[in-house]
C-alpha positions as CSV (number, residue, x, y, z in Angstrom):
1,M,-19.6,-30.0,-2.6
2,Y,-20.1,-28.3,-6.0
3,E,-17.1,-27.7,-8.3
4,Y,-19.0,-25.8,-10.9
5,L,-22.5,-25.2,-12.3
6,E,-23.5,-24.8,-15.9
7,G,-26.8,-23.5,-17.0
8,Q,-28.8,-20.6,-18.4
9,V,-28.6,-17.1,-16.9
10,A,-32.1,-16.4,-15.4
11,Q,-31.3,-13.2,-13.6
12,L,-28.3,-11.0,-13.1
13,T,-28.2,-8.1,-10.7
14,T,-25.3,-6.4,-8.8
15,G,-23.6,-9.0,-6.7
16,R,-26.2,-11.7,-7.5
17,L,-26.7,-14.3,-10.3
18,V,-29.6,-16.8,-10.7
19,L,-28.5,-19.7,-12.9
20,D,-31.1,-22.1,-14.2
21,V,-29.6,-25.6,-14.2
22,G,-32.0,-28.2,-15.5
23,G,-35.0,-26.3,-14.3
24,V,-33.5,-25.5,-10.8
25,G,-32.7,-21.9,-10.2
26,Y,-29.4,-21.5,-8.1
27,D,-29.2,-18.2,-6.3
28,L,-25.5,-17.3,-6.3
29,L,-23.5,-14.5,-4.7
30,V,-20.9,-13.1,-7.1
31,P,-18.1,-10.5,-6.9
32,L,-19.1,-7.0,-7.9
33,S,-16.3,-7.0,-10.4
34,S,-17.6,-10.0,-12.3
35,L,-18.5,-9.5,-16.0
36,F,-21.1,-12.2,-16.5
37,P,-23.4,-12.0,-19.6
38,S,-27.0,-11.2,-18.8
39,T,-28.3,-14.0,-21.0
40,G,-27.2,-17.3,-22.5
41,K,-25.4,-20.4,-21.2
42,L,-22.8,-19.9,-18.5
43,R,-20.4,-22.0,-16.4
44,V,-19.5,-20.7,-13.0
45,W,-17.0,-22.1,-10.4
46,T,-18.6,-22.3,-7.0
47,H,-18.0,-22.4,-3.3
48,H,-20.6,-23.7,-0.9
49,V,-20.8,-22.2,2.6
50,V,-22.9,-24.0,5.2
51,R,-23.8,-22.4,8.6
52,E,-26.1,-23.4,11.4
53,D,-28.9,-21.2,10.1
54,S,-28.1,-20.8,6.4
55,Q,-26.5,-22.1,3.2
56,Q,-25.1,-19.9,0.5
57,L,-23.4,-20.6,-2.9
58,Y,-20.8,-18.2,-4.1
59,A,-19.9,-18.2,-7.9
60,F,-16.9,-17.0,-9.8
61,A,-16.2,-16.6,-13.5
62,D,-13.1,-18.7,-13.4
63,R,-11.5,-21.3,-11.1
64,A,-8.5,-19.1,-10.2
65,T,-10.8,-16.4,-8.7
66,R,-12.7,-19.1,-6.8
67,D,-9.4,-20.5,-5.5
68,W,-8.3,-17.0,-4.4
69,F,-11.6,-16.6,-2.5
70,R,-11.0,-20.0,-0.8
71,L,-7.5,-18.9,0.1
72,L,-8.8,-15.8,1.8
73,L,-11.2,-17.8,3.8
74,Q,-8.2,-19.5,5.4
75,V,-7.2,-16.2,7.1
76,S,-8.2,-15.9,10.7
77,G,-11.1,-13.4,11.0
78,V,-11.9,-13.4,7.3
79,G,-15.4,-14.8,6.5
80,P,-17.2,-15.2,3.1
81,K,-18.5,-11.6,3.1
82,L,-15.1,-10.0,3.6
83,A,-13.4,-12.5,1.2
84,L,-16.0,-11.6,-1.5
85,G,-15.3,-7.9,-0.8
86,L,-11.6,-8.4,-1.3
87,V,-12.2,-10.3,-4.5
88,S,-14.6,-7.6,-5.7
89,G,-12.3,-4.7,-4.7
90,L,-8.9,-6.0,-5.9
91,G,-7.7,-7.7,-9.0
92,R,-5.6,-10.8,-8.5
93,Q,-2.5,-9.1,-9.9
94,E,-2.9,-6.1,-7.6
95,F,-3.4,-8.5,-4.6
96,L,-0.3,-10.5,-5.5
97,A,1.8,-7.4,-5.8
98,A,0.5,-6.1,-2.5
99,M,1.4,-9.4,-0.8
100,A,4.8,-9.5,-2.4
101,S,5.6,-6.0,-1.1
102,Q,3.6,-6.4,2.1
103,D,1.7,-3.2,1.1
104,L,-1.1,-3.0,3.7
105,S,-2.5,0.2,2.2
106,V,-3.7,-1.7,-0.9
107,L,-5.7,-4.2,1.3
108,T,-7.1,-1.5,3.6
109,R,-8.7,0.3,0.7
110,V,-11.3,-2.5,0.7
111,K,-14.3,-1.7,2.8
112,G,-14.2,-3.7,6.1
113,V,-10.5,-4.4,5.9
114,G,-8.6,-2.5,8.7
115,R,-4.9,-2.5,9.4
116,R,-5.1,-5.5,11.8
117,T,-7.0,-7.6,9.2
118,A,-4.6,-6.6,6.5
119,E,-1.7,-7.6,8.7
120,Q,-3.4,-11.0,9.4
121,I,-3.9,-11.6,5.7
122,C,-0.2,-10.9,5.0
123,L,0.8,-13.1,7.9
124,D,-1.4,-16.1,7.1
125,L,-1.0,-16.0,3.3
126,R,2.6,-15.0,2.8
127,E,3.6,-18.5,1.7
128,K,0.3,-19.8,0.3
129,V,-0.2,-16.8,-2.1
130,A,2.5,-18.4,-4.3
131,L,-0.2,-20.9,-5.5
132,L,-2.1,-17.9,-6.9
133,A,1.0,-16.5,-8.5
134,R,1.3,-19.6,-10.8
135,D,-2.0,-18.6,-12.4
136,E,-0.8,-15.0,-13.1
137,P,2.1,-15.2,-15.6
138,G,1.5,-11.5,-16.4
139,D,2.0,-10.3,-12.9
140,K,5.1,-8.2,-13.6
141,A,4.8,-6.0,-10.5
142,A,5.1,-9.0,-8.1
143,L,7.6,-10.8,-10.2
144,A,9.8,-7.7,-10.4
145,R,10.1,-7.6,-6.6
146,G,11.5,-11.1,-6.8
147,A,9.2,-12.5,-4.1
148,V,6.8,-14.8,-6.0
149,P,8.8,-17.3,-8.0
150,G,11.0,-18.6,-5.1
151,V,8.0,-18.8,-2.8
152,A,6.1,-20.7,-5.5
153,R,8.9,-23.3,-5.8
154,R,9.2,-23.7,-2.1
155,E,5.4,-24.1,-1.8
156,E,5.5,-26.8,-4.5
157,A,8.4,-28.5,-2.7
158,V,6.4,-28.5,0.5
159,T,3.4,-30.0,-1.3
160,A,5.7,-32.8,-2.7
161,L,7.0,-33.6,0.8
162,L,3.4,-33.6,2.2
163,S,2.4,-36.1,-0.5
164,I,5.0,-38.7,0.8
165,G,4.1,-38.4,4.4
166,Y,5.9,-35.5,5.9
167,S,4.0,-33.4,8.4
168,E,3.6,-29.7,7.3
169,K,6.0,-28.6,10.0
170,E,8.7,-31.1,8.9
171,A,8.2,-30.3,5.2
172,R,8.4,-26.5,5.7
173,K,11.5,-26.8,7.9
174,A,13.3,-29.2,5.4
175,V,12.4,-27.0,2.4
176,E,13.5,-23.8,4.1
177,R,16.8,-25.4,5.0
178,A,17.3,-26.6,1.4
179,A,16.3,-23.2,-0.1
180,T,18.9,-21.5,2.2
181,D,21.6,-23.9,1.1
182,L,20.8,-23.9,-2.7
183,G,19.5,-20.3,-3.3
184,D,17.8,-20.1,-6.7
185,A,17.4,-23.8,-7.4
186,D,14.8,-25.5,-9.5
187,L,12.0,-27.6,-8.0
188,E,13.6,-31.0,-8.4
189,Q,16.9,-29.8,-6.8
190,L,15.0,-28.2,-3.9
191,V,13.0,-31.4,-3.2
192,R,16.1,-33.7,-3.4
193,S,18.0,-31.4,-1.1
194,A,15.1,-31.3,1.3
195,L,14.9,-35.1,1.3
196,A,18.6,-35.4,1.9
197,G,18.2,-33.0,4.8
């Protein structure tokens, strides 16, 4: 509903920001790790959560962090509170490295994340986390393990096939088959091979 809000900082406390946008004060939940200024003009990237009995806006210092939060919400059993806890407790690079190596201990350090939840995060986001990796060129830990670039290319190839009418199941099957045949191919080769099937 809201992509971003831009206004004056009216109040900043731990985990909460009030942003004055044209005379309307937006009460925003923010990651504990956010470094927002306490005064002045500010743009924040938002996510709106609507429930039967409440509405809440979450705000992030940059779009990549907001997208990471949204990605976490796609995990079965992870709601906004837990997703915000993960974003607060881990850096994106640390998260990407943990996902690349399937290191559950990194995820379980976050309050509220048990082993089963950590396993579910790894299971549900193994492929999708590549979208985050594209925003982290400095993520040497994950890149060194060799897991992220190939996954990123495959994910982009799947997106390309989806855009021309493939179902997600068909697209993933075709791309995996092409990736197996071609190995370390560039995106264009991967898509062509998947289409040739």
